[in-house]
C-alpha positions in Angstrom: -0.2 0.6 -0.5 1.9 3.4 -0.8 1.2 6.5 1.2 0.7 9.9 -0.3 2.7 12.6 2.1 1.5 15.9 2.8 4.3 18.6 2.2 4.8 20.7 5.3 4.0 23.8 4.6 6.9 26.5 6.1 7.0 30.3 6.2 9.5 32.7 6.1 11.5 33.4 8.9 11.5 37.4 9.2 11.8 37.9 12.6 15.7 39.8 12.5 16.0 38.8 16.0 15.1 35.4 16.9 16.7 35.4 20.3 15.7 38.4 21.5 18.8 39.7 22.8 19.5 42.6 23.7 23.1 44.5 22.8 25.0 43.9 19.5 27.7 41.4 19.6 29.6 44.3 18.0 30.1 47.3 16.3 29.7 46.8 13.1 26.8 44.6 13.6 25.6 47.9 15.1 26.3 49.5 12.1 24.4 46.9 9.6 21.7 47.4 12.1 21.7 51.4 12.0 21.8 51.1 7.8 19.1 49.3 8.0 17.5 51.9 9.5 18.3 54.6 7.4 18.0 52.5 4.3 21.4 53.5 2.7 24.7 52.7 3.6 27.3 54.5 6.7 30.1 55.7 4.2 26.9 57.8 2.2 25.9 60.1 5.6 27.9 63.2 6.5 31.4 62.6 8.5 29.0 64.0 11.7 26.7 62.1 10.6 29.3 59.0 10.7 31.2 61.2 13.8 28.1 60.6 15.9 27.1 57.2 15.4 30.8 56.0 15.9 30.5 58.4 19.8 27.1 56.5 20.0 28.3 52.6 20.4 31.4 54.5 21.9 29.4 54.4 25.4 26.9 51.3 24.4 26.2 48.5 22.6 22.9 48.3 23.9 19.8 48.0 20.9 16.8 50.0 22.8 19.5 52.7 23.9 21.9 53.0 20.0 18.1 52.7 17.9 16.5 55.3 20.8 19.6 57.7 19.6 20.0 57.1 15.7 16.5 58.1 16.0 16.3 60.9 17.6 19.3 62.1 16.2 18.5 61.8 12.4 15.0 63.1 13.5 16.4 66.6 14.8 18.5 66.2 11.3 15.1 65.6 9.3 13.2 68.3 11.1 15.1 71.0 10.2 17.0 70.8 14.0 19.9 71.8 14.9 21.6 69.4 13.1 20.0 69.9 10.1 22.0 69.7 6.4 
């Protein structure tokens, strides 16, 4: 007797942080996350913006803290705040 095996349904894994890690492993991974958030390579940013990212990452690699500071900095820049270009 022949049995028919149904294919197992699959779903793409779209959680970028499945282990809910609190800190970036290193500055390179933090920069990759920032680049993805900004939607462009960090090398395309002005030197002052890259310096700010370096300063943030020299203080902490805590994900929430890093992304909060990056969001605040770039929202001010885009909104015409003191860091506007």
